C-alpha positions in Angstrom: -56.3 -39.1 41.7 -54.9 -35.5 42.0 -56.0 -33.4 39.2 -53.2 -31.6 37.2 -52.9 -28.0 37.9 -53.8 -26.0 34.7 -55.1 -22.5 33.6 -58.5 -24.2 32.9 -60.6 -25.8 35.6 -61.0 -29.5 35.0 -64.1 -31.3 36.2 -62.3 -34.8 36.4 -59.9 -35.7 37.6 -33.4 -47.8 72.2 -31.4 -49.2 74.0 -33.6 -52.3 74.2 -36.6 -51.0 76.2 -37.0 -47.7 75.0 -37.5 -47.1 71.3 -39.1 -47.8 68.0 -37.4 -48.7 65.8 -36.0 -50.1 69.1 -32.2 -50.5 68.7 -29.5 -50.1 66.2 -28.1 -53.2 64.5 -25.2 -53.6 67.0 -27.8 -54.5 69.5 -28.8 -57.6 67.8 -25.8 -59.9 67.4 -27.8 -62.6 65.8 -29.0 -59.9 63.3 -25.8 -60.5 61.0 -26.8 -64.2 60.5 -30.3 -63.0 58.8 -31.5 -61.2 55.9 -34.6 -59.9 54.4 -36.3 -62.6 52.3 -36.0 -62.1 48.7 -32.6 -60.3 48.8 -29.2 -61.5 47.9 -26.9 -62.7 51.1 -25.0 -59.6 52.6 -21.1 -59.7 51.9 -18.5 -58.2 54.2 -19.1 -54.5 52.7 -21.2 -52.0 54.4 -24.8 -52.6 53.7 -26.6 -49.9 51.8 -29.8 -49.9 53.9 -31.6 -47.2 51.7 -31.0 -49.5 48.4 -32.0 -52.6 50.5 -35.3 -51.3 51.5 -36.0 -49.7 48.2 -35.2 -52.9 46.3 -37.8 -54.9 48.6 -40.4 -52.2 48.0 -39.7 -52.4 44.1 -40.2 -56.2 44.4 -43.5 -55.7 46.3 -44.8 -53.3 43.5 -43.6 -55.5 40.8 -46.0 -58.1 41.6 -48.9 -55.7 40.3 -51.4 -53.5 42.1 -54.0 -56.1 42.7 -51.3 -58.0 44.7 -49.5 -55.4 46.9 -52.7 -53.5 47.6 -54.6 -56.6 48.8 -51.5 -57.6 51.0 -51.0 -54.3 52.5 -54.6 -53.9 53.4 -55.0 -57.3 54.8 -51.9 -56.8 57.0 -53.3 -53.1 57.8 -56.5 -54.5 59.2 -54.9 -55.9 62.2 -53.4 -52.4 62.8 -50.1 -51.0 62.6 -47.0 -53.3 63.3 -45.9 -52.5 66.8 -42.9 -53.1 69.1 -43.9 -55.7 71.7 -41.8 -54.2 74.4 -42.5 -50.5 74.0 -45.9 -50.8 72.6 -44.9 -47.9 70.0 -46.1 -48.3 66.3 -43.6 -48.6 63.6 -44.0 -45.9 60.9 -42.9 -45.1 57.2 -41.4 -47.8 54.9 -40.9 -50.1 57.9 -44.9 -50.5 58.3 -44.8 -51.8 54.4 -41.8 -54.1 55.1 -43.4 -55.8 58.0 -47.1 -55.9 56.6 -45.8 -57.6 53.7 -43.7 -59.9 55.6 -46.6 -60.9 57.9 -48.7 -61.8 55.0 -46.0 -63.5 53.0 -44.8 -65.6 55.8 -48.2 -66.3 57.4 -47.6 -64.4 60.9 -51.1 -63.9 62.6 -49.7 -61.2 64.8 -48.6 -57.7 63.9 -46.1 -57.7 67.1 -42.2 -57.5 66.8 -39.4 -57.5 68.8 -35.5 -57.3 68.4 -33.5 -60.3 69.1 -32.1 -58.6 72.3 -35.6 -57.3 73.4 -36.9 -61.0 73.1 -33.9 -62.2 75.3 -34.5 -59.4 77.9 -38.1 -60.8 78.4 -36.6 -64.4 78.9 -37.6 -65.7 75.6 -35.5 -66.8 72.5 -35.6 -66.5 68.9 -35.8 -69.9 67.5 -32.8 -71.3 65.5 -32.8 -70.6 62.0 -35.5 -68.0 62.1 -34.9 -64.9 59.9 -35.5 -61.5 60.9 -36.8 -58.6 58.8 -34.6 -55.8 57.8 -35.9 -52.4 58.8 -34.3 -48.8 58.8 -33.4 -46.5 61.6 -32.0 -42.9 60.8 -29.8 -41.0 62.8 -28.5 -37.2 62.0 -24.8 -37.0 61.3 -23.2 -34.8 63.7 -25.9 -34.9 66.4 -24.7 -34.3 70.0 -23.3 -37.4 71.8 -26.0 -39.6 73.2 -28.8 -37.8 71.0 -30.1 -38.8 67.9 -32.4 -37.0 65.6 -35.5 -39.4 66.3 -35.2 -39.4 70.3 -33.5 -37.8 73.1 -30.4 -38.8 75.2 -32.4 -40.8 77.7 -34.9 -42.3 75.2 -32.4 -44.2 72.9 -32.7 -44.3 69.2 -35.7 -44.1 67.6 -37.8 -43.3 70.8 -40.3 -41.3 68.8 -41.6 -44.2 67.1 -40.3 -43.1 63.6 -37.9 -44.4 61.2 -36.8 -40.8 60.1 -36.9 -37.4 62.0 -39.9 -35.3 61.0 -39.2 -32.9 58.2 -35.9 -34.8 56.9 -36.0 -36.2 53.5 -32.2 -36.7 52.9 -33.1 -36.1 49.5 -31.0 -34.7 46.5 -29.9 -31.2 47.7 -30.3 -31.6 51.3 -27.6 -30.0 53.3 -27.8 -32.1 56.5 -26.9 -35.8 56.4 -29.1 -38.6 57.7 -27.3 -41.8 58.6 -29.6 -44.8 57.6 -28.8 -47.7 59.7 -30.3 -51.2 59.7 -32.1 -53.1 62.6 -33.8 -56.4 62.4 -36.9 -57.6 64.2 -38.7 -60.8 64.7 -42.2 -61.6 64.7 -43.5 -63.1 68.1 -44.7 -66.1 66.0 -40.7 -66.8 65.6 -40.0 -66.5 69.2 -40.3 -69.2 72.1 -40.9 -68.4 75.7 -42.7 -64.9 75.5 -45.0 -63.6 78.1 -48.5 -64.9 77.5 -49.9 -61.2 77.1 -47.7 -60.7 73.9 -49.3 -64.0 72.5 -53.0 -63.1 73.3 -55.1 -63.7 70.1 -56.7 -60.5 70.7 -53.7 -58.7 69.6 -54.2 -60.2 66.2 -57.7 -59.1 65.8 -58.7 -56.2 63.5 -57.8 -52.8 64.9 -61.4 -51.6 64.2 -64.0 -53.9 65.9 -66.5 -51.4 67.4 -68.1 -50.1 64.4 -68.4 -50.9 60.7 -66.0 -49.7 58.1 -68.5 -47.8 56.4 -69.1 -45.6 59.5 -65.3 -45.4 60.3 -64.9 -44.1 56.6 -67.8 -41.5 56.9 -66.6 -40.3 60.4 -63.1 -39.5 58.8 -64.3 -37.8 55.6 -67.1 -35.9 57.8 -64.4 -34.9 60.4 -62.0 -33.4 57.9 -64.7 -31.0 56.4 -63.4 -31.1 53.1 -65.4 -29.4 50.2 -66.7 -32.4 48.3 -68.7 -31.9 45.1 -70.7 -34.7 43.4 -71.8 -35.2 39.8 -68.5 -35.5 38.2 -67.3 -38.1 35.6 -64.2 -39.2 37.7 -63.0 -38.7 41.1 -60.1 -36.1 41.6 -58.8 -33.5 44.0 -58.6 -30.2 42.4 -55.8 -28.3 44.2 -56.7 -24.7 42.9 -60.0 -24.9 44.1 -59.1 -27.0 47.1 -62.0 -29.1 46.3 -62.6 -33.0 46.0 -64.6 -34.0 42.8 -66.5 -37.2 42.9 -69.1 -39.1 40.7 -72.5 -39.5 42.3 -72.8 -42.3 44.9 -74.8 -44.6 42.8 -72.2 -44.7 40.0 -69.8 -46.5 42.4 -70.0 -50.4 42.4 -70.5 -50.2 46.4 -70.6 -48.0 49.3 -67.3 -49.5 50.1 -65.8 -48.3 47.0 -67.2 -45.1 47.2 -65.7 -44.6 50.7 -62.3 -46.1 49.5 -62.2 -43.5 46.7 -63.2 -40.7 48.8 -60.4 -41.4 51.2 -58.0 -41.7 48.6 -58.9 -38.2 47.3 -58.7 -37.1 50.9 -55.0 -38.0 51.2 -54.4 -35.6 48.3 -56.6 -32.9 50.2 -54.1 -33.1 53.1 -51.4 -31.9 50.9 -52.9 -28.5 50.4 -50.6 -25.3 51.6 -53.0 -24.7 54.4 -52.8 -28.2 55.8 -49.6 -30.4 55.3 -48.1 -28.4 52.2 -46.9 -31.1 50.3 -44.8 -30.2 47.1 -42.5 -32.3 45.0 -41.9 -30.5 41.8 -38.3 -29.4 42.7 -37.1 -32.6 43.4 -39.1 -35.0 41.2 -39.7 -32.9 38.3 -41.9 -34.5 35.7 -42.6 -37.2 38.1 -43.9 -35.1 40.8 -47.5 -35.8 39.9 -47.0 -39.6 40.0 -45.0 -39.1 43.2 -48.0 -37.5 44.7 -50.0 -40.4 43.9 -47.6 -42.9 45.5 -48.2 -40.8 48.8 -52.0 -40.9 48.3 -51.6 -44.8 47.7 -49.9 -45.2 50.9 -51.9 -42.9 52.9 -55.1 -44.4 52.1 -54.0 -48.0 52.5 -53.0 -46.8 56.0 -56.6 -45.3 56.5 -58.2 -48.2 54.7 -56.4 -50.9 56.8 -57.1 -48.8 60.2 -60.9 -48.9 59.6 -60.9 -52.6 58.1 -62.1 -51.5 54.7 -59.9 -54.2 53.0 -62.0 -55.4 50.1 -63.0 -52.2 48.7 -61.6 -50.6 45.2 -60.6 -47.2 44.6 -62.5 -46.7 41.3 -61.4 -44.7 38.5 -57.8 -44.6 39.6 -55.1 -44.1 36.9 -52.3 -46.5 36.8 -49.2 -45.1 37.9 -47.3 -48.2 38.8 -44.6 -47.9 36.1 -44.0 -44.1 37.1 -43.4 -45.3 40.8 -41.2 -47.9 39.8 -39.3 -45.5 37.7 -38.9 -42.9 40.5 -37.9 -45.7 43.1 -35.3 -47.2 40.8 -33.7 -43.7 40.2 -34.0 -42.4 43.7 -33.0 -44.8 46.7 -34.4 -42.4 49.2 -37.8 -41.7 47.5 -39.5 -44.5 49.4 -38.8 -43.1 52.5 -40.1 -39.6 51.7 -43.2 -41.2 50.0 -44.0 -43.2 53.3 -43.2 -40.1 55.9 -45.7 -38.0 54.0 -48.3 -41.0 53.8 -47.9 -41.3 57.7 -48.4 -37.6 58.0 -51.6 -37.6 55.9 -52.7 -40.5 57.6 -52.1 -39.0 61.3 -53.8 -35.7 59.9 -57.2 -37.6 59.0 -57.4 -39.7 62.0 -57.0 -36.7 64.3 -60.3 -35.4 62.7 -62.3 -38.2 63.2 -65.9 -37.5 64.3 -66.9 -38.9 67.5 -69.8 -41.8 67.6 -73.3 -40.5 68.8 -72.8 -42.5 71.6 -70.1 -40.7 72.9 
C-alpha cells in the first residue's frame, strides 16, 4: 500500500528468428484461425488489439484477487514466458496473458513460438490448437524497416518488449503507437520440436539454488530502502521516502513479511529519484489505485521470480473495483501499468545482493 500524501505524516499505511514479440501477425498465416480463449470470434473488421487484451485482463481480475494472484504466481514460479527461438523474455501485459494461458490450459512449459517460428525449426503446430493473442507496438511514422522497439536489422520487437520504453500511447500523447496482434503457441501444442525446447528442466522453477526467503532478503537489502518497523500497517510514505512496516512477529509467517515488504518496495521504486512514476495528470482520482495496480503486478513478477508463490501480502487494501473501473474506461491502461511494473521489477532485480559464496 502506498501512503496517501497529506500535510500530516501518517504512520500507516522479428522476422521470425530475431525478435520478441517475434513477429507481426502477417508472419503467421494460421493465426487468423485462432483466438484468445474466452473472447468472441473475430469478424472481418480490423481488430482492436488494445481492447481485446484489456478485456482478457478484466476477465482475469473479475475472478477475484485470490484467483488471479494464485494463478500469476504459480505461473511466475517457472520464470518469465520466453520465446523458444530467440530466448528473449516477453514483457508487459503479454506476460500476464501467457501466464494465465499456461495455468488455465495446463501447460508445463513457459516457452512459446509463433506458427512460422515453429515451422522454421521443422516443427508443426497441431491441427486445431489455438494460439494466444499478444500485442506488439510500433510507432507510426517510424523510418521504413525500423520499429520503435527494434532496429532495422533486428526486426519487430527485437528489444523483447511489447511497448517502446517511455511510450504510453495514453490520452494526450502526441505520438501514435500502432498496436498489432500476434499469436504464439506453447511448445506443448507443437509436434516435432528439437528436444532441447522440450527439456523438463525448462519448466523447473526459476529460483532453485536458494530459498525464497533468502531471495527476498537479498533484494530488500540490496535496494537499501529506509524501512521502519513498529507501525500498524505496511505502507510506503512518499514524502519521507520511507517504507513503514509492522514488526516481523505480527505477520503470519516470514514469507508473508517478505511478500508484503516486496510489495512496498515496488512502491518505493516510483520515487522521483528512482523511476519517477506519477499518474495524477492522466488518471486523476484513480491515480492512487492505479499505482496500487503497478505494485500488484510488480510484486507478482518479483515473488514469482524467487518462487515465493504461497505468501500473502498482508494488510493490503482491496482495490479490485477501482482497477476494473480504470481498465473499463481506458483500454491502454493495462499496458501502462504492466510497463511500469516491468521497470520496477528490473530495478529491484538489478540491486540483488550477492550470496555469501560469491
